[in-house]
N, C-alpha and C positions, 0 to 999 in steps of 0.2 A: 690749475684749470684742466691739463690733462689729465690728472689724477680722478677729479670729480665726473669728467665726461667717462672716463674708463669704468668708474662704478655704476654709472648710470646705464651705460651700454650692457655690462654684465646683468644688472638687475633686470632690464627690459627683456635681455635675452631669456634668462631664466624663467620670468613670468610668463613670455610666450611659449616656451617649452612645457610648462605646467598648463597652461589653458589649452594648448594644442591635445596635450595627452589626456585632458578631462573631457573634451568637446568630441574626441573621436569615438566612432562606434565599433563595435567588433566586427570582424568579417563572416562570422557566422551565427546563426542564432540559436546555438545551442547553449544549454545551461550547464554550468559546471557545477557538479554535484560535491558537496561538502565530503571531505575524507574523514571518516569516522569509523566506528565499529559497525554501523548500519551498511557498509559497502556501498550502494547508491544511495544513501540518504535514510536508508530504514523507514519504519512507519513514522517516526518522528519529523520526516520531511514535509514541508507545506503541503498542503492537498490541493488539488485542482480537480473540477468537476468533469467527467465522462458522461456524455448522454447518448442514448441509443433509441432513437425515434421509432424504430422497426418494433423494437421489443417494450417501448415505453417505459424507460427507467433512466435514472440518473444517479451517480455514486461517485464520491470523492475518491482519489488515490494519490499516493505521494508524486508529487510532481517530477521528481528525477526518475520515476518508473517509466517503462515503455510497455507498448500493449503488445501482447503475444498473439498475431492475427492467426497463427495456426490453431488456435484452441477456439472450438466451434461451439462448444456446449453452453456458451454464455459469454463472459468477458474475463479475459487474464491480463494482469499486468506484473512486470516483472522489474525488480531492482537488485542486482547483485545475488546474494544467496536469499533475500526475500522475495515472496510473491503473493499474490491474492487472486482469488476468482469469485465471480458471483454467477450463480447458476440458478435455475428455477426449476421445481419439480411439481408434479400434481400427485400427490398421497392418494391412497385409496380414500374413498368416501368415510368419513367419520374420524379420519385420523388426525389427532392433533400435531402440533410442532414438537413438543415432549416425546410423544410416542414414536414420531418420524425419528426422532435423533436418537433414542433409545434403540430402535431398530438399525439405524445407520451404523452403529458402532462396529457391528458385523463386517459392513462393506469395508469401513475404514481400516479395520485390522490388516485386512488383505491389501489394501491400495497404500498405506504408509507402513513399512517395516519398522519394527520396533515400538509400534503402537501403544502407549500407556496412557489410560485415561487419568485426567487429574481431576476434572469436575463436571457435573451437568448440572445446570440449575437455570432457574428463571432469570433474567437479567431485570436489574433494578434501573437501569439507566436507556434501553433501547426497548421501547413499547412492545411488550408481547413476544420478546424475543427469548429464545431457549439459547443458552450458550454451552458448547462443549469444548473445555480445555482439553488438550492432551500434548503429550511428547511423542516424538518418532526420531528415527535415525534420519540423517541428512548428510550430503556431501556437497562441500562447495563448490560452486561453478567458478568462483575466482581461483581458490588455491587447490582444490581436489581433495582436500583433508575432509574427513568426516567430522560430524559436529552432532549435538543433540537439537533438535528443533522443537520450539515451542510455538503450538499452534492453537488457534482458536477458531470455531465454526459456530457463526450466529445462523440460527433457524429463525426466520422472521416469516410470521403467517400472512397472507395477502386475503385480501377481501374475497376475491374470486376463488378461494380454495387452495391455490398455489402455494409454496412456500418458497422465498427466497434465500438462498444459502449463501452466506459470505465466509470465504475461508482464507486465513491470512496466516502465511507459514513464515518462519524465519529463526535464525541460531538463538538459542535460550540465553545466550551472553548478552543480546540485547533486546531483549523481549520488551515491549512496552505496551502494557494493558490498556492505557489511556489512549495511545495512538490507534489501537486496533479498534476501540470504542468508537473513537472518532469517526473512523471510516465508516463504521456501522451505522452512526446517526446521521452520515450524509445521504444515505439510501432513500431515495423516493420514487413512487412511481408518477410517470409523466402524461400517462393517458388512462 
């Protein structure tokens, strides 16, 4: 009898420990980022939507990334060695997105040390967008080591004549073209 009772008590105790562990909630609301080559999740992390009512747009960004509020030319999100910006420009009258992108290469050469154009073409997946792919020199904020960054810049013309420019930057060793495209596909005007 004592043997059965002991087993029963042990089983009840173990079940209560498991149920207690499963039912408890964490003490913080932070999300633990997966550890992988993407630093803070890379662009392959699940996207969450950021909306800016004042500027009238919404865009997805990797949920593990945080907003850089010091960036005032639009919106910027950072995750480890990866980052993205969304900015709006008003080009000279009659300047289309392709022409603007071609002219922008000179500016980017000065802004991104080691700039090397990979491709400049119309997107087949993001409506009316022009994609500039390029590499540049980067330095890891995580390790301090240098790396080659693979970057994409989407020039998306808007009905009001402006161009929305999405730039996504990250180490070449975990570049994810589809992830960058998915971010571009989430962009929309809200007013």
